[in-house]
C-alpha positions in Angstrom: -30.2 -13.9 -42.2 -33.6 -14.9 -40.8 -36.3 -12.6 -39.6 -38.1 -13.3 -36.3 -41.0 -11.6 -34.6 -40.5 -8.7 -32.2 -41.9 -10.9 -29.4 -39.3 -13.7 -30.1 -36.6 -11.1 -30.3 -37.6 -9.7 -26.9 -37.6 -13.2 -25.5 -34.0 -13.7 -26.7 -32.8 -10.4 -25.4 -31.6 -9.5 -21.9 -32.5 -5.9 -22.2 -35.9 -4.1 -21.9 -35.6 -2.5 -25.3 -33.7 -4.8 -27.7 -32.0 -3.3 -30.7 -33.5 -5.9 -33.0 -30.4 -7.9 -34.0 -29.6 -11.3 -32.6 -26.4 -13.1 -33.5 -24.7 -16.4 -32.4 -20.9 -16.2 -32.8 -17.9 -18.2 -31.9 -14.7 -16.3 -31.0 -11.4 -17.9 -31.8 -9.6 -17.4 -28.5 -6.0 -18.6 -27.8 -5.3 -21.0 -25.0 -3.4 -19.9 -21.9 -0.3 -21.8 -23.2 -0.6 -20.0 -26.6 -0.7 -16.7 -24.7 2.3 -17.5 -22.6 4.2 -18.6 -25.7 3.8 -15.0 -27.0 5.6 -13.7 -23.9 3.0 -11.2 -22.8 3.9 -8.0 -20.9 0.6 -7.3 -19.1 -2.1 -9.7 -18.2 -5.1 -9.4 -15.9 -6.4 -12.4 -13.9 -9.9 -12.1 -12.4 -10.7 -14.7 -9.8 -14.4 -15.4 -9.3 -15.6 -11.9 -10.5 -19.2 -11.8 -9.4 -20.5 -8.6 -11.1 -20.8 -8.8 -14.9 -20.7 -5.0 -15.2 -17.4 -4.8 -13.4 -16.1 -7.7 -15.4 -16.9 -6.0 -18.7 -15.5 -2.7 -17.4 -12.2 -4.4 -16.5 -12.0 -6.0 -20.0 -12.5 -2.6 -21.5 -9.9 -1.0 -19.2 -7.4 -3.8 -19.9 -7.8 -3.3 -23.6 -7.4 0.5 -23.2 -4.2 0.0 -21.1 -2.7 -2.3 -23.8 -2.9 -5.5 -21.8 -2.3 -8.7 -23.7 -5.3 -10.7 -22.3 -7.7 -11.1 -19.5 -7.9 -14.5 -17.7 -11.1 -15.3 -16.0 -11.2 -18.0 -13.3 -14.8 -18.8 -12.5 -17.5 -16.3 -11.5 -19.5 -14.2 -13.9 -19.6 -15.2 -17.6 -17.6 -12.6 -19.7 -20.2 -13.2 -22.5 -23.1 -12.3 -20.2 -25.0 -9.5 -22.0 -24.2 -7.0 -19.2 -20.5 -7.8 -19.3 -20.4 -7.6 -23.1 -22.1 -4.2 -23.1 -19.8 -2.9 -20.3 -16.8 -4.0 -22.3 -17.9 -1.6 -25.1 -16.6 -4.0 -27.8 -13.3 -4.7 -26.1 -14.3 -8.3 -25.6 -14.1 -8.8 -29.4 -10.4 -7.6 -29.7 -8.8 -8.7 -26.5 -8.3 -12.4 -25.7 -10.5 -13.4 -22.7 -9.4 -16.8 -21.6 -11.0 -19.1 -19.1 -8.3 -20.8 -17.0 -7.6 -21.8 -13.4 -5.4 -19.2 -11.7 -2.9 -21.7 -10.3 -2.3 -23.2 -13.8 -1.8 -19.8 -15.3 0.6 -18.7 -12.6 2.7 -21.8 -13.1 3.1 -20.8 -16.7 3.9 -17.1 -15.9 6.7 -18.3 -13.5 8.3 -20.1 -16.4 8.5 -16.9 -18.5 9.6 -14.7 -15.6 6.4 -12.6 -15.3 5.9 -11.1 -11.9 2.6 -11.7 -10.2 1.1 -8.9 -8.2 -2.1 -9.4 -6.1 -4.1 -6.5 -4.8 -4.9 -6.4 -1.1 -5.9 -3.5 1.2 -3.7 -5.0 3.9 -0.5 -5.3 1.9 2.8 -3.8 3.1 3.8 -2.8 -0.4 2.2 0.4 -1.8 1.5 0.8 -5.6 3.4 4.1 -5.5 6.5 2.2 -4.2 6.4 0.0 -7.2 6.1 3.0 -9.5 9.0 4.7 -7.8 11.4 1.7 -7.8 10.7 0.7 -11.4 9.2 -2.7 -10.6 6.2 -2.2 -12.8 8.4 -2.0 -16.0 8.7 -5.8 -15.8 6.2 -8.1 -17.5 3.4 -8.3 -15.0 0.2 -10.3 -14.2 -2.2 -8.5 -12.0 -4.5 -10.7 -9.8 -7.8 -9.3 -8.7 -10.5 -11.0 -6.6 -14.2 -10.6 -6.3 -15.6 -7.2 -5.2 -17.1 -8.5 -1.9 -14.3 -10.7 -0.5 -11.1 -10.1 -2.6 -8.7 -12.9 -3.6 -8.9 -16.4 -2.0 -6.0 -16.8 0.5 -4.4 -19.5 -1.6 -4.1 -17.2 -4.7 -2.9 -14.2 -2.7 -0.2 -16.4 -1.1 1.0 -17.6 -4.5 1.6 -14.1 -5.8 5.1 -12.7 -5.8 3.9 -9.6 -4.0 0.8 -8.2 -2.4 0.2 -4.6 -3.3 -2.2 -2.0 -1.9 -3.5 1.1 -3.7 -3.0 4.1 -1.5 -6.2 5.8 -0.3 -5.4 9.5 0.3 -9.0 10.5 1.2 -11.5 9.1 3.6 -12.9 6.4 1.2 -12.8 2.9 2.6 -11.7 1.4 -0.7 -12.1 1.5 -4.5 -14.5 -0.7 -6.4 -12.9 -3.6 -8.4 -13.0 -1.9 -11.8 -11.5 1.4 -10.5 -8.7 -0.6 -8.6 -7.9 -2.5 -11.8 -7.8 0.7 -13.8 -5.3 2.3 -11.4 -3.0 -0.7 -11.4 -3.2 -1.4 -15.1 -2.4 2.2 -16.1 0.5 2.3 -13.6 1.9 -0.8 -15.3 1.2 0.5 -18.8 3.0 3.7 -18.1 6.0 2.0 -16.6 6.3 -0.4 -19.5 6.1 2.3 -22.1 
């Protein structure tokens, strides 16, 4: 361990009041193929997430819901300081894998995982999938960026488009809240 000056520590930190510890680590993450070989039951795919805080919150929620991994396709860096803090440590015990969505979905089709993409305009309601037992199947949930959702090509490649019912007057849920609702619906059905 080496000691550095408070000024140097502040320069290396992304926060206004650094805690005084700086570490450089390398995490041993599986590849997407390794993950698929383990036959996962619940996986999150984030396509171009643009807000590190939401990204970290989704990693934390995926961990809490018992997901097997989070796949990140572009967008914010999951190891950005804000994302790491928002994950509350979950980034260190849940695989977070960088992989193009199309490549990952090709692999999930080979192992019979259903792919569900969120869309406010979908015909299928999350409650319908809860009621008909569909969420008990191994599932990959696809989520897009907060501002503009999933790219059309990704949404079209999903097995089903699913909307979260809004019972009040809110226009929508934020990305992290939507992911939590979907992941916990799957987790409950799979258990």
